[in-house]
Residue, then its C-alpha position, 0 to 999 in steps of 0.5 A: x429565643x436565642x438565635x442559635x436555637x432556631x437552627x434545626x438543620x446541620x450544614x452538609x460538607x461540600x464535595x463528592x462521597x467515595x460512592x459518588x466518585x466511583x459512579x462518575x468514574x465508571x460512567x466516564x470509563x463506559x463513555x470512553x469504551x464506547x467512543x474508542x472504537x469510533x475514534x479508531x474507525x475514524x483514524x483508520x478511515x483517514x489512513x485508508x483515504x491517504x493510502x488511496x490517494x498515494x496510489x492515485x498519485x502513483x497512477x498519475x505518475x505512471x500515466x505521465x511517464x507513458x505520455x512522455x515516452x509512449x510506454x510504461x517503465x520497465x518493471x525491473x531493469x537488469x534483474x539479478x536472477x540466480x545465474x545473473x551477475x551481481x553487477x546487474x543494476x536491478x532498478x525498479x519501475x518506481x525509481x523511474x517514476x520519480x520525475x513524474x512524482x515531483x521528485x526530479x532532484x532525487x532522480x538526478x541524484x541516482x547514478x543509473x549506470x551503477x547498480x541500485x545498491x552501489x555505494x554511490x546510490x546509498x544516500x538516495x536509496x535511503x530517502x523516505x518518500x511518503x507517497x510510497x508509504x501506507x499510513x496503516x502499515x507498521x514502520x520498519x526502520x531496517x528497510x531503507x527507502x521503504x515502499x508498501x506498493x508493488x508492481x504486478x508482474x503477473x499471476x499464478x492463479x489462472x495459468x502457468x505463465x507468470x509474466x502475464x502482468x504489466x511490470x516485467x523484467x527488462x521489458x516495457x509494456x505499452x497501453x496497446x499491449x493491455x488488450x483486456x482493457x485499462x479499467x480491467x487490469x491491475x498494475x500496482x497493489x499494496x504489498x505490506x510486509x513483503x521481503x523486497x520493499x524498497x522503492x529503488x529495488x527492482x525486486x519490487x514486482x511480484x507474481x500473485x499466487x493467492x487471494x487478497x490478504x491470504x492467510x495461507x500465503x508464504x510470509x516470505x513472498x510478495x503478495x497483495x497484503x495490507x493492514x486495512x480491515x477487510x481488503x487491500x487497495x489496488x491501482x488499475x491501468x486506467x488510473x482508478x484506485x479500488x479497495x479489493x475485498x478479501x472475499x474477492x474470488x481468486x479467479x477474478x483476481x487472477x483475471x484482473x492481473x492479466x493484461x491480455x487474458x481475454x477473460x470476461x469480467x463484469x463490474x459485479x465480479x469485483 
């Protein structure tokens, strides 16, 4: 018999059919769809951890300042109110922290005898400092020397005395003035998207009027806001940082901001 007559099969061409290729692509798409939320969650977790670390370092700087001077930095030096002269210097608490945040050269470059927005301070004021930036916050190139963290001047939730916080205008607070306890008093919190978001500008202090990430809060006001899901990071006077949930009772939040409100707050409250 001729050898060719013994081959009873036909060779199959190599490669995928169109149907097989579509099935493979569909499986890949499903896998990517399943993995993306996990990847995004992991990235946000890393950003939240960095934000927490930033506030922790700011807290260390605040304690370093107090240890050296026996008082906290003024919230705003020579605030420019509606009737104040434009020559008021209006420097922020965060500017005075620079030597305690490993930024001594930047601090030395600022002329504190001139207003914060004087031409001589323009280059220094425009310096970007990663310690003041939450990685979850959107970039805003229109703001020079941006900060995503504001000092707590006080609150309008529990009473009509908005200067019941820690970082005040032209007044320096000591630890002994915080009679509610350092572990029960907020001093700095996330303030994403606020109108006064420069680390050198003394308007970087605010009075809290609503809840955490309150959707009804006026967008043109400084409030505790973040881009984190479910809440915002906040620094307490004792140096610990805590994630405060959006659902935190506003009365508890107000009590945490006051420095000597004599409120009774338990760990379960927040």
